[in-house]
C-alpha positions, 0 to 999 in steps of 0.5 A: 517526476513520475519516477519519484512519485512511483518510488515514494508510492512503492515505499509507502505501500511496502511499509503499509504491507509490512504493518499489515503483516505485523498486525496479522501475526498479532492475531488481529485478522480483520485489521490486517485485512483492512491494512493490506487492502489499503496497501493494494489501493495505494499501489493501484489507484495512482495508475488511474490518477497520477500516471494517467497519460 
């Protein structure tokens, strides 16, 4: 179950980071930074909640 959760979270964070990069290229720097920080939180937060052993 943890492997499935990890794969899903990785896919979601990669998709979110791609959207952030696209937003950056459209000259919306503040929005892109917010989206990229959200992608970082998606990667880090599960280690404190889901993958806690």
